[in-house]
C-alpha positions as CSV (number, residue, x, y, z in Angstrom):
1,M,11.3,17.2,-58.5
2,D,13.3,14.5,-56.6
3,E,11.2,11.4,-57.4
4,L,8.3,10.8,-59.7
5,I,5.9,7.8,-60.1
6,A,6.1,7.1,-63.8
7,S,3.7,5.7,-66.3
8,G,6.1,4.2,-68.7
9,G,8.8,1.5,-69.1
10,A,11.7,1.0,-66.7
11,S,15.0,2.5,-67.5
12,P,17.4,0.0,-69.1
13,T,21.0,-0.2,-68.0
14,P,23.5,1.2,-70.6
15,D,26.6,-0.9,-71.5
16,R,28.0,0.7,-74.6
17,E,28.2,3.9,-76.7
18,T,26.9,4.7,-80.1
19,T,29.1,6.2,-82.8
20,D,27.4,9.6,-82.3
21,G,28.7,9.8,-78.7
22,H,25.4,8.9,-77.0
23,D,25.1,5.9,-74.7
24,A,22.9,3.3,-76.3
25,P,21.3,0.1,-74.8
26,S,22.8,-3.2,-75.9
27,S,19.3,-4.8,-75.8
28,P,15.7,-3.6,-76.1
29,A,14.2,-1.8,-73.1
30,P,12.5,-4.2,-70.7
31,E,8.8,-3.9,-70.3
32,G,6.9,-3.1,-67.1
33,P,6.1,-0.1,-65.0
34,V,8.7,1.9,-63.1
35,P,8.3,1.3,-59.4
36,E,6.2,3.8,-57.6
37,Q,8.2,6.4,-55.6
38,P,7.3,9.5,-53.5
39,V,7.2,13.0,-54.9
40,P,8.3,16.1,-52.9
41,I,4.7,17.3,-52.3
42,G,4.3,14.3,-50.0
43,S,1.6,12.4,-52.0
44,L,1.6,9.7,-54.6
45,I,0.5,10.7,-58.1
46,F,0.8,9.3,-61.6
47,A,2.4,11.1,-64.4
48,D,-0.7,10.7,-66.5
49,E,-2.7,12.7,-63.9
50,L,-0.5,15.8,-64.3
51,P,-2.0,18.7,-66.2
52,D,1.1,19.4,-68.3
53,G,3.1,17.1,-70.5
54,V,5.9,15.4,-68.6
55,V,8.8,13.5,-70.1
56,V,11.5,12.1,-67.9
57,A,14.8,10.8,-69.3
58,D,17.4,8.8,-67.4
59,E,21.1,9.5,-66.9
60,V,22.0,8.8,-70.5
61,G,18.9,10.4,-72.1
62,R,16.5,7.4,-72.6
63,I,12.9,8.1,-71.9
64,I,11.4,6.4,-68.8
65,V,8.3,8.6,-68.5
66,F,6.0,9.9,-71.3
67,N,2.6,10.9,-70.0
68,R,-0.7,11.3,-71.8
69,V,-0.5,15.1,-72.1
70,A,2.9,14.8,-73.7
71,A,1.5,12.2,-76.1
72,R,-1.4,14.5,-77.0
73,L,1.0,17.5,-77.6
74,T,3.4,15.5,-79.7
75,G,1.2,12.9,-81.4
76,L,3.5,10.1,-80.2
77,D,2.6,6.8,-78.6
78,P,4.2,6.5,-75.1
79,A,4.6,2.7,-75.6
80,E,6.7,3.3,-78.7
81,V,8.9,6.1,-77.4
82,T,9.7,4.7,-74.0
83,G,13.3,3.5,-73.9
84,K,14.3,5.7,-76.9
85,F,16.7,8.6,-76.7
86,V,14.8,11.8,-75.8
87,F,16.8,13.9,-78.2
88,D,15.6,11.6,-81.1
89,V,12.0,11.6,-79.9
90,L,11.9,15.3,-79.2
91,P,14.1,17.1,-81.7
92,L,13.6,20.5,-80.2
93,C,14.6,23.6,-82.2
94,D,14.4,27.3,-81.4
95,D,12.9,30.0,-83.6
96,D,16.2,30.2,-85.6
97,G,16.1,26.5,-86.4
98,R,19.0,25.7,-84.0
99,D,19.0,22.3,-82.3
100,W,18.3,23.0,-78.7
101,W,20.0,19.8,-77.5
102,L,23.3,20.7,-79.2
103,Y,23.7,24.2,-77.8
104,A,22.1,23.5,-74.3
105,D,24.0,20.2,-74.0
106,P,22.1,19.2,-70.8
107,Y,24.1,16.0,-70.1
108,H,27.5,17.5,-70.6
109,G,27.0,21.2,-69.9
110,L,27.6,23.2,-66.8
111,P,27.4,20.9,-63.7
112,T,25.8,23.6,-61.6
113,R,22.7,24.0,-63.7
114,T,19.4,23.0,-62.0
115,R,16.8,24.0,-64.6
116,H,16.0,25.8,-67.8
117,P,13.2,28.4,-67.5
118,E,10.2,27.9,-69.8
119,R,10.8,29.0,-73.3
120,S,9.2,28.5,-76.8
121,L,10.6,25.6,-78.9
122,H,9.4,23.7,-81.9
123,L,9.0,20.0,-82.6
124,A,10.1,18.4,-85.8
125,D,6.7,19.1,-87.5
126,G,6.9,22.8,-86.5
127,T,4.5,22.6,-83.6
128,E,5.3,25.2,-81.0
129,V,5.5,24.0,-77.4
130,L,6.5,25.7,-74.2
131,V,9.3,23.8,-72.6
132,S,10.9,23.9,-69.2
133,I,13.5,21.5,-68.0
134,G,14.7,20.5,-64.6
135,Y,17.7,18.4,-63.5
136,V,17.8,15.7,-60.9
137,R,21.5,15.4,-59.9
138,E,23.6,13.1,-57.8
139,R,26.7,14.6,-56.0
140,D,30.0,13.2,-57.2
141,L,31.8,12.6,-53.9
142,N,35.0,11.6,-55.7
143,H,35.4,15.2,-56.9
144,G,34.6,17.0,-53.7
145,A,31.9,19.5,-52.8
146,S,33.2,22.1,-55.2
147,R,32.2,19.9,-58.2
148,S,28.5,19.6,-58.6
149,C,26.6,16.5,-59.6
150,T,26.0,14.1,-62.4
151,V,22.6,14.1,-64.0
152,R,20.4,11.3,-62.7
153,R,17.3,12.3,-64.6
154,L,16.1,15.1,-66.9
155,V,12.5,16.2,-66.3
156,I,10.9,18.0,-69.2
157,S,7.6,19.8,-68.9
158,L,5.6,20.5,-72.1
159,R,2.7,22.9,-72.5
160,G,0.7,23.9,-75.6
161,A,1.3,27.4,-76.9
162,E,-2.3,28.1,-78.0
163,Q,-3.3,30.0,-74.8
164,R,-0.2,32.2,-75.0
165,E,-0.9,32.9,-78.7
166,R,-4.5,33.9,-77.8
167,L,-3.2,36.3,-75.1
168,E,-0.6,37.8,-77.5
169,R,-3.4,38.3,-80.1
170,S,-5.6,39.9,-77.5
171,R,-2.8,42.3,-76.4
172,A,-2.0,43.1,-80.1
173,E,-5.7,43.9,-80.6
174,L,-5.7,46.1,-77.5
175,V,-2.6,48.0,-78.7
176,S,-4.1,48.4,-82.2
177,T,-7.4,49.7,-80.8
178,V,-5.7,52.1,-78.4
179,A,-3.5,53.5,-81.1
180,H,-6.5,54.0,-83.4
181,E,-8.5,55.7,-80.6
182,L,-5.7,58.0,-79.6
183,R,-4.7,59.1,-83.0
184,S,-7.9,61.1,-83.8
185,P,-8.1,63.3,-80.6
186,L,-4.3,63.8,-80.5
187,T,-4.3,64.9,-84.1
188,S,-7.1,67.3,-83.4
189,V,-5.4,68.7,-80.3
190,K,-2.1,69.1,-82.2
191,G,-3.8,70.8,-85.2
192,F,-5.8,73.3,-83.3
193,T,-3.0,74.3,-80.8
194,A,-0.6,74.7,-83.7
195,T,-3.1,76.8,-85.6
196,L,-3.8,79.0,-82.6
197,L,-0.2,79.5,-81.8
198,S,0.8,80.5,-85.3
199,K,-2.3,82.5,-86.2
200,W,-3.7,83.8,-83.0
201,G,-4.4,87.3,-84.1
202,R,-6.4,86.2,-87.2
203,F,-9.2,84.6,-85.2
204,T,-12.1,86.2,-83.4
205,D,-12.8,85.4,-79.8
206,D,-15.7,83.1,-80.8
207,Q,-13.5,81.2,-83.2
208,K,-10.8,80.8,-80.5
209,R,-13.4,79.6,-78.0
210,V,-14.7,76.9,-80.4
211,M,-11.1,75.7,-81.0
212,L,-10.3,75.6,-77.3
213,E,-13.5,73.8,-76.5
214,T,-12.7,71.2,-79.1
215,V,-9.2,70.8,-77.7
216,N,-10.6,70.4,-74.2
217,A,-13.1,67.8,-75.3
218,D,-10.4,65.8,-77.1
219,A,-8.1,66.0,-74.1
220,D,-11.0,64.6,-72.0
221,R,-11.4,61.8,-74.5
222,V,-7.7,60.9,-74.2
223,T,-7.9,61.0,-70.4
224,R,-10.9,58.7,-70.5
225,L,-9.1,56.2,-72.8
226,I,-6.1,56.1,-70.6
227,T,-8.3,55.6,-67.5
228,E,-10.0,52.6,-69.3
229,L,-6.6,51.1,-70.2
230,L,-5.5,51.4,-66.6
231,D,-8.7,49.7,-65.4
232,V,-8.2,46.9,-67.9
233,S,-4.7,46.4,-66.7
234,R,-5.8,46.3,-63.0
235,I,-8.7,43.9,-63.8
236,E,-6.5,41.4,-65.7
237,S,-3.8,41.5,-63.1
238,G,-6.2,41.2,-60.2
239,R,-5.0,44.5,-58.7
240,M,-8.4,46.2,-58.6
241,E,-8.7,47.7,-55.2
242,V,-12.1,48.6,-53.6
243,H,-12.2,51.4,-51.0
244,R,-15.5,51.0,-49.2
245,Q,-17.6,53.8,-47.8
246,L,-21.3,54.2,-47.2
247,V,-22.9,54.8,-50.6
248,D,-26.5,55.9,-51.4
249,L,-27.1,54.0,-54.7
250,P,-30.3,56.0,-55.7
251,D,-28.5,59.2,-55.0
252,R,-25.5,58.1,-57.2
253,A,-27.9,57.2,-60.0
254,R,-29.6,60.6,-59.8
255,K,-26.2,62.3,-59.8
256,I,-25.2,60.4,-63.0
257,I,-28.4,61.3,-64.7
258,A,-28.1,65.0,-63.7
259,G,-24.7,65.0,-65.3
260,R,-26.1,63.6,-68.5
261,V,-28.9,66.3,-68.5
262,A,-26.3,69.1,-67.9
263,A,-24.4,67.8,-70.9
264,G,-27.4,68.2,-73.1
265,D,-29.5,65.1,-72.8
266,A,-33.3,65.6,-72.4
267,E,-34.4,65.4,-68.8
268,D,-37.5,63.4,-69.6
269,R,-35.5,60.6,-71.2
270,F,-34.4,59.4,-67.7
271,R,-36.3,57.9,-64.8
272,V,-35.1,56.5,-61.5
273,E,-37.2,53.9,-59.5
274,V,-36.3,53.0,-56.0
275,H,-37.9,50.1,-54.1
276,G,-38.0,50.2,-50.3
277,G,-36.0,48.0,-47.9
278,L,-32.6,48.8,-49.3
279,P,-29.8,47.8,-46.9
280,E,-26.9,50.1,-46.1
281,T,-24.4,49.6,-48.9
282,W,-20.6,49.9,-48.3
283,L,-19.1,50.2,-51.7
284,D,-16.4,52.1,-53.6
285,A,-18.2,55.4,-54.6
286,D,-16.0,56.2,-57.5
287,K,-16.3,52.7,-59.0
288,I,-20.1,52.7,-58.6
289,D,-20.2,56.0,-60.4
290,Q,-18.1,54.5,-63.2
291,I,-20.4,51.4,-63.4
292,L,-23.6,53.5,-63.5
293,G,-22.1,56.0,-65.9
294,N,-21.0,53.3,-68.4
295,L,-24.3,51.5,-68.2
296,V,-26.4,54.7,-68.7
297,E,-24.1,55.8,-71.5
298,N,-24.5,52.4,-73.1
299,A,-28.3,52.6,-72.9
300,V,-28.3,56.1,-74.4
301,R,-25.9,55.3,-77.2
302,H,-27.2,51.9,-78.2
303,G,-30.8,52.0,-76.9
304,A,-33.8,54.2,-77.4
305,G,-36.7,55.7,-75.6
306,I,-36.7,56.2,-71.8
307,V,-33.7,55.0,-69.8
308,T,-34.9,53.6,-66.4
309,V,-32.6,52.9,-63.5
310,V,-34.2,50.6,-60.9
311,V,-32.6,50.2,-57.5
312,E,-34.1,47.4,-55.2
313,P,-33.1,45.2,-52.4
314,A,-31.7,41.7,-53.2
315,R,-29.9,38.7,-51.7
316,M,-26.7,37.1,-52.8
317,D,-28.1,33.5,-52.5
318,G,-27.9,32.6,-56.2
319,E,-25.2,32.6,-58.7
320,A,-27.1,34.3,-61.5
321,A,-27.6,38.0,-61.4
322,L,-30.7,37.8,-63.7
323,P,-33.2,37.6,-62.1
324,P,-32.1,38.3,-58.5
325,V,-32.9,35.8,-55.9
326,I,-35.3,37.4,-53.4
327,V,-36.0,35.2,-50.4
328,P,-37.5,36.1,-47.0
329,G,-35.2,37.7,-44.6
330,V,-33.0,40.8,-44.4
331,P,-31.6,41.8,-47.8
332,D,-27.8,41.5,-47.9
333,A,-27.3,43.1,-51.3
334,A,-28.6,45.7,-53.7
335,S,-29.7,45.2,-57.3
336,V,-29.4,48.0,-59.9
337,S,-31.0,47.6,-63.3
338,V,-30.5,50.0,-66.3
339,R,-33.2,49.5,-68.9
340,D,-33.8,51.1,-72.3
341,Q,-36.6,50.8,-74.9
342,G,-34.5,50.0,-78.0
343,E,-34.1,46.8,-80.0
344,G,-32.6,44.9,-77.1
345,I,-29.8,42.3,-77.3
346,S,-30.5,38.9,-78.8
347,P,-29.8,35.8,-76.7
348,E,-27.1,34.7,-79.1
349,V,-25.2,38.0,-78.6
350,A,-25.8,38.3,-74.8
351,P,-22.8,36.1,-73.7
352,R,-20.4,38.3,-75.7
353,V,-21.4,41.7,-74.5
354,F,-19.0,41.8,-71.6
355,R,-16.0,40.7,-73.6
356,R,-13.3,43.2,-74.6
357,F,-13.9,45.2,-77.8
358,W,-17.6,44.2,-78.0
359,R,-19.6,46.9,-79.8
360,G,-23.2,47.0,-80.8
361,K,-24.7,48.0,-84.1
362,R,-24.1,51.6,-83.4
363,R,-20.3,51.4,-83.3
364,G,-18.4,53.9,-81.1
365,G,-16.0,54.0,-78.3
366,T,-13.3,51.4,-77.6
367,G,-15.5,48.5,-76.8
368,L,-14.0,48.3,-73.3
369,G,-16.8,49.9,-71.3
370,L,-18.9,46.8,-70.5
371,Y,-15.8,44.7,-69.9
372,I,-14.6,47.2,-67.3
373,V,-18.1,47.3,-65.8
374,K,-18.1,43.5,-65.3
375,G,-14.6,43.7,-63.7
376,L,-15.6,46.5,-61.3
377,V,-18.8,44.7,-60.3
378,E,-16.9,41.5,-59.6
379,A,-14.3,43.4,-57.7
380,H,-17.1,44.2,-55.2
381,G,-18.0,40.5,-55.1
382,G,-21.1,41.0,-57.2
383,T,-22.5,39.7,-60.5
384,I,-23.9,41.2,-63.6
385,G,-26.0,40.0,-66.6
386,V,-28.1,41.2,-69.5
387,R,-31.5,40.2,-70.7
388,C,-34.6,41.7,-72.5
389,A,-36.2,44.5,-70.4
390,P,-39.9,43.9,-69.4
391,G,-41.1,46.6,-71.9
392,G,-38.6,45.7,-74.6
393,G,-35.1,46.8,-75.1
394,A,-32.1,45.7,-73.1
395,E,-31.7,45.4,-69.3
396,F,-28.4,45.3,-67.6
397,R,-28.7,44.3,-63.9
398,F,-25.9,44.0,-61.4
399,I,-26.1,42.9,-57.8
400,V,-23.5,43.9,-55.2
401,P,-23.3,42.7,-51.6
402,A,-24.0,45.4,-49.0
403,G,-20.5,44.9,-47.5
404,T,-19.3,46.5,-44.3
405,A,-17.2,49.5,-43.4
406,A,-14.1,47.2,-42.9
407,G,-14.9,45.0,-45.9
């Protein structure tokens, strides 16, 4: 940042030193705004318009810029702190209580430094802020090119730490949930395998089969959990890839239901309705199976009665997925609804169902399923929502654009 238009007082000219070794002004700082100057991005902005807190100190450490965000983060009045020494106004300390200004020594430290990466520091009242600092230097021609430059300005960026704390809490919750979910199946796998290895000859074939089936089911549970974690990681990092191919949505829905029936669910509990006029849909088949599988499982686990999957044409003309916007013309999307006949989801709860770790009254699973469903739908460029089904119960409906073979 070579130049900056400031919203603060002009920098006074120093003419003496204080007893603590810092230059101090011989008279109060003059009032008036700092002249407007260009910034590197090629446009004129004011410090108060910046999204982060910005504090700029001159060559001896006196504040010449203290914007509104910095005032909000610190609780200080820009008019009162302008012209004062930055190390007095912002007594930054690290987690160990060390004075950052003393050990960093920005004005007398290494002359080759250009910036300090963002780090967590604390104000005098203990408030945590994320601080990054940049140097604006002037080359000292008297010492040659090998000697770097004196500090003309110190530019300090301040950000609140609340968002980072929320992210850290969210990650801690994820780790805790994963550890809890992994412990049970791994304990079971370890117990049964150890028992079989040490006492193989004491069990009948039927007993061995039951133990091995339990081990197999628990191994599947661990695999499923790891897959969910990888999906969460890809969604949050924006690395979810969609490999498109021609997908028959009704056929995929029937395949998911057939799998549920083969696993022991009653065949008459499921129904598939297909409305005519569906466009060709180019989607990621595996991810569509995952979306449908999670929604059907959610309906079976938390709902009641018949689970109905409705596939119909739609258009991507509206922002809301519920209800789909159907207008004259060729449909450019497909809508899939999964309905049950249970108690449904209250309007107060509906906004939270797609968050991580949300679980209904019948607790079970990791609470990541619907969060992942939303991420997979959005990776296709679609939308998803929840409302009360026409016959009662909950209805989850997602709309995905038809896409193209190359898309």
